[in-house]
C-alpha positions in Angstrom: -64.2 21.3 94.7 -62.1 18.9 96.6 -61.1 15.2 96.1 -60.1 14.3 92.7 -61.2 17.5 91.1 -58.9 19.4 93.2 -56.0 17.5 91.9 -57.0 17.9 88.3 -54.1 20.0 87.4 -51.6 17.4 88.9 -53.4 14.7 86.7 -53.1 16.9 83.7 -49.4 17.3 84.4 -48.9 13.6 84.9 -50.7 12.9 81.7 -48.8 15.4 79.6 -45.6 13.9 81.1 -46.6 10.4 80.2 -47.4 11.6 76.7 -44.2 13.4 76.2 -42.4 10.3 77.5 -44.2 7.9 75.1 -43.6 10.5 72.1 -39.9 10.5 73.0 -39.5 6.9 72.9 -41.5 6.7 69.6 -38.9 9.0 68.2 -36.1 7.0 69.4 -37.5 3.9 68.1 -38.2 5.5 64.8 -34.5 6.9 64.5 -33.3 3.3 65.5 -35.3 1.8 62.8 -33.6 4.3 60.3 -30.2 3.6 61.7 -27.2 1.8 60.3 -28.1 -1.6 61.7 -31.6 -1.6 60.3 -30.5 -0.3 57.0 -27.9 -3.3 56.8 -30.7 -5.7 57.7 -32.9 -4.3 55.0 -30.0 -4.5 52.4 -29.4 -8.1 53.4 -32.9 -9.2 52.9 -33.2 -7.2 49.7 -30.0 -9.1 48.4 -31.6 -12.4 49.4 -34.8 -11.5 47.6 -33.1 -10.3 44.5 -30.7 -13.4 44.4 -33.9 -15.8 44.7 -35.6 -13.8 41.7 -32.3 -14.1 39.7 -32.3 -17.8 40.3 -35.9 -18.4 39.3 -35.3 -16.2 36.4 -32.4 -18.1 35.1 -33.7 -21.5 36.2 -33.4 -23.0 32.7 -29.7 -21.9 32.4 -29.1 -23.4 35.9 -30.8 -26.6 35.1 -28.8 -27.0 31.8 -25.5 -26.2 33.6 -26.5 -28.7 36.3 -27.0 -31.5 33.8 -23.9 -30.7 32.2 -22.0 -31.0 35.5 -23.6 -34.3 36.3 -22.6 -35.7 32.8 -19.0 -34.3 33.3 -18.4 -36.1 36.3 -18.3 -39.5 34.5 -16.9 -38.6 31.1 -13.7 -40.7 30.3 -14.4 -43.4 33.0 -15.1 -46.9 31.7 -18.0 -47.7 33.8 -19.4 -44.1 33.9 -22.4 -43.5 36.2 -21.6 -47.0 37.9 -18.9 -45.4 40.0 -21.5 -42.9 41.5 -23.0 -46.0 43.4 -20.0 -48.0 44.2 -18.5 -46.2 47.0 -21.7 -45.5 49.0 -22.8 -49.0 48.6 -19.5 -50.5 49.6 -19.8 -48.0 52.8 -23.1 -49.3 53.7 -21.9 -52.9 53.4 -19.0 -52.3 55.7 -21.0 -50.5 58.3 -23.6 -53.5 58.0 -21.1 -56.1 58.8 -19.3 -54.3 61.4 -22.4 -53.1 63.5 -25.0 -55.8 62.5 -22.8 -58.9 62.1 -20.0 -57.9 64.4 -21.4 -55.8 67.2 -24.9 -57.3 66.8 -26.5 -54.0 67.0 -30.2 -53.8 67.4 -32.2 -51.0 66.0 -34.7 -49.1 68.2 -37.5 -49.7 65.7 -39.3 -53.2 66.4 -39.3 -55.5 63.5 -36.9 -53.5 61.5 -33.6 -55.0 60.4 -30.4 -53.0 61.0 -29.8 -52.3 57.4 -33.4 -50.7 56.9 -32.6 -48.4 59.9 -29.1 -47.7 58.6 -29.9 -46.7 55.1 -32.4 -43.8 55.9 -29.9 -42.2 58.2 -26.6 -42.5 55.8 -28.3 -41.8 52.3 -29.0 -38.0 53.4 -25.4 -37.8 54.8 -24.0 -39.0 51.4 -25.9 -36.2 49.9 -25.1 -33.6 52.3 -21.4 -34.5 52.4 -20.9 -34.8 48.7 -23.0 -31.3 48.3 -20.8 -29.5 50.6 -17.6 -30.7 49.2 -18.7 -29.9 45.6 -20.1 -26.5 46.5 -16.9 -25.5 48.3 -14.7 -26.1 45.3 -17.2 -24.6 42.7 -15.6 -21.3 42.3 -12.1 -22.8 41.4 -13.9 -25.5 39.2 -15.8 -22.8 37.1 -13.3 -19.9 37.3 -13.9 -19.1 33.8 -17.4 -18.3 34.6 -16.4 -16.3 37.5 -14.4 -14.0 35.4 -17.5 -13.2 33.2 -18.9 -9.9 34.3 -22.4 -10.8 33.0 -22.6 -14.1 34.8 -24.3 -14.3 38.3 -21.6 -16.1 40.4 -24.1 -16.9 43.2 -25.6 -19.3 40.8 -22.6 -21.6 40.9 -23.2 -23.2 44.4 -26.9 -23.7 43.3 -25.7 -25.4 40.1 -23.5 -27.9 42.1 -26.0 -28.4 44.5 -28.6 -29.2 41.8 -26.2 -31.7 40.1 -25.7 -33.4 43.6 -29.5 -33.6 43.9 -29.7 -35.6 40.8 -27.4 -38.2 42.4 -29.5 -38.2 45.5 -32.7 -39.0 43.6 -31.2 -42.2 42.5 -30.2 -43.1 46.0 -33.8 -42.3 47.2 -35.1 -44.7 44.6 -32.6 -47.4 45.9 -33.7 -46.8 49.4 -37.4 -47.2 48.5 -36.6 -50.3 46.4 -34.8 -51.8 49.5 -37.8 -51.3 51.7 -40.0 -52.9 49.3 -37.8 -55.9 48.7 -37.9 -56.4 52.7 -41.7 -56.5 52.4 -42.5 -52.8 54.0 -45.6 -51.5 52.6 -45.3 -47.9 51.2 -46.6 -45.2 53.6 -47.8 -41.7 53.1 -44.9 -40.4 55.2 -42.4 -41.6 52.6 -43.1 -38.3 50.6 -41.7 -36.4 53.5 -38.1 -37.4 52.4 -38.5 -34.7 49.7 -39.0 -32.2 52.5 -36.0 -33.5 54.3 -34.0 -33.5 51.1 -34.8 -29.8 50.7 -33.8 -29.2 54.3 -30.5 -30.7 53.9 -30.0 -28.8 50.6 -30.8 -25.5 52.4 -28.3 -26.4 55.2 -25.5 -27.6 52.7 -26.0 -24.3 50.5 -25.9 -22.0 53.5 -22.6 -23.4 54.7 -21.3 -23.8 51.2 -21.7 -20.1 50.3 -19.4 -19.4 53.1 -16.8 -22.2 52.5 -16.8 -21.5 48.7 -16.0 -18.0 49.2 -13.3 -18.5 51.8 -11.8 -21.3 49.7 -10.9 -18.8 46.9 -8.4 -17.0 49.3 -7.7 -19.8 51.8 -6.9 -23.0 49.8 -6.9 -25.3 52.9 -10.7 -24.6 53.4 -11.6 -27.7 51.2 -9.4 -30.0 53.4 -10.9 -28.4 56.6 -14.4 -29.0 55.2 -13.5 -32.8 54.5 -12.1 -33.4 58.1 -15.2 -31.5 59.6 -17.4 -33.8 57.7 -15.6 -37.0 59.0 -16.3 -35.7 62.4 -19.8 -34.8 61.7 -20.7 -38.2 60.5 -19.7 -39.7 63.9 -21.2 -36.8 65.8 -24.5 -37.5 64.1 -26.3 -40.8 65.2 -26.2 -42.5 61.9 -24.7 -45.9 62.5 -25.8 -45.8 66.3 -28.8 -44.7 68.2 -28.3 -41.9 70.9 -30.1 -44.1 73.5 -26.6 -45.8 74.0 -25.5 -42.9 76.1 -28.5 -42.8 78.4 -26.8 -44.7 81.4 -23.2 -43.7 81.2 -23.3 -40.3 79.4 -26.9 -38.9 79.4 -25.4 -35.3 78.9 -24.3 -36.5 75.4 -27.9 -36.8 73.9 -29.0 -33.1 74.2 -25.3 -32.5 72.8 -26.0 -34.7 69.8 -29.2 -33.1 69.2 -27.5 -29.6 68.7 -26.1 -30.8 65.5 -28.6 -29.6 62.8 -28.1 -32.6 60.6 -29.6 -34.7 63.6 -32.9 -33.1 62.4 -32.5 -34.5 58.9 -31.2 -38.1 59.6 -33.9 -38.5 62.2 -36.5 -37.1 59.9 -35.7 -39.6 57.2 -35.9 -42.5 59.9 -39.3 -41.0 61.0 -40.6 -40.9 57.5 -39.4 -44.3 56.4 -39.7 -46.4 59.5 -42.0 -44.7 61.9 -44.7 -42.8 59.7 -44.3 -39.7 61.8 -44.8 -36.3 60.3 -42.3 -33.5 60.7 -44.7 -31.5 62.6 -44.5 -34.0 65.5 -41.1 -32.4 66.2 -42.1 -28.7 66.3 -39.1 -27.6 68.6 -36.5 -29.4 66.5 -38.1 -28.0 63.3 -37.8 -24.4 64.6 -34.3 -24.9 65.9 -33.2 -26.5 62.6 -34.5 -23.7 60.3 -33.4 -21.0 62.6 -29.9 -22.4 62.7 -30.1 -22.9 58.7 -31.3 -19.3 58.1 -28.6 -17.8 60.4 -26.0 -19.9 58.6 -27.3 -19.0 55.2 -27.4 -15.1 55.9 -23.8 -15.2 57.3 -22.6 -17.3 54.3 -24.4 -15.0 51.9 -23.0 -11.9 53.4 -19.4 -13.3 53.2 -20.0 -14.3 49.7 -21.1 -11.0 48.7 -18.3 -9.1 50.6 -15.7 -11.2 48.9 -17.4 -11.6 45.5 -15.5 -8.5 43.9 -12.2 -9.9 44.5 -13.0 -13.4 43.1 -11.8 -12.7 39.6 -8.4 -11.0 40.7 -7.5 -14.1 42.7 -8.8 -16.8 40.2 
C-alpha cells in the first residue's frame, strides 16, 4: 500500500486543517457581520427606509405644504409669480449677449444656435441652486413646525424641494416652447429631462440635509452655500464647452467631469439636442449615483444626529 494510499493520513490531516481554517474564517466573518460597524450600517438603512415610508404615508400633507410654500413666495408682491421668471430670463439674456454676440461662441452641436445650447444647461442649474438655497434655510423658516413633537422634521427639506420643483416645471415648459419656436421637432429623448430633474433633486436633497442641519447651529452655512454655488456654476460647463481646454489644459476636462452636476447638465443637452439616452453614459451614471448616494447617507446621518437639538436652538 504505497504511493498515494500510503500518504492517506497526511491527506486527512491536511483536509482537516483546511476545514478548520475555513470554519475559523466563517466564524470571524459572522462575528464581523454582527459587529458595531455592521449594526450601524443596518440602522442607517433602516432609518432611510422608515423615512421613505413616512414620506409616502404623509405625501398628501407634504404636497399641501409644498403648494402653500409655493404661494407664500409671491404673497404681497404686485407682479406675483412674474418675479419667478424675471431674474432667470435676464440672466439667460446677459449670457446670450456676452457669449453669442460678444465672444461669438459656437456650440458643439451642428445647426444649433447658442441659446438652444445654453438653455438646457442653465435651466437645471437654476433649479439646483434655488433648491439647495431653499432647503438650507428651511429649518429656520419653519421653526414653529420643528418645535412640534409630532411633526416629522425630515419632511421639511422634501417640502422645500417639492416647492422648487413646481417652479422648475414652468421652466421646462418654457424650454420646450423655445425649442419648438426655433423649429425643432419633438424627440422621445425629451422625456428624459424628467429623469435628470429627479437626479438633480436627489443631489440637492442629499446635500441639503447636511447644510440645513448645520445651518441651525452655524448661521454662516447659508452664505457658504451661496458662494459655493457661484463657484459651482463656473466649474460646470454651462456657458462654455469643455472642449475649449483640449489644447491648453487637457487635464481640466476630467477634473470638470468630477463635478456631479456635469452629469445633469450634459444629460439635459443629450436629451434636448442630441437625442441620446442616459444609458449611453454608463460610467457617468454609476459615478453620479454613487456620489449622490454617499452624500445623501452622510447628510441624513448628520441630520439625524443633530435633530434632537434643533428645537433647543431654534
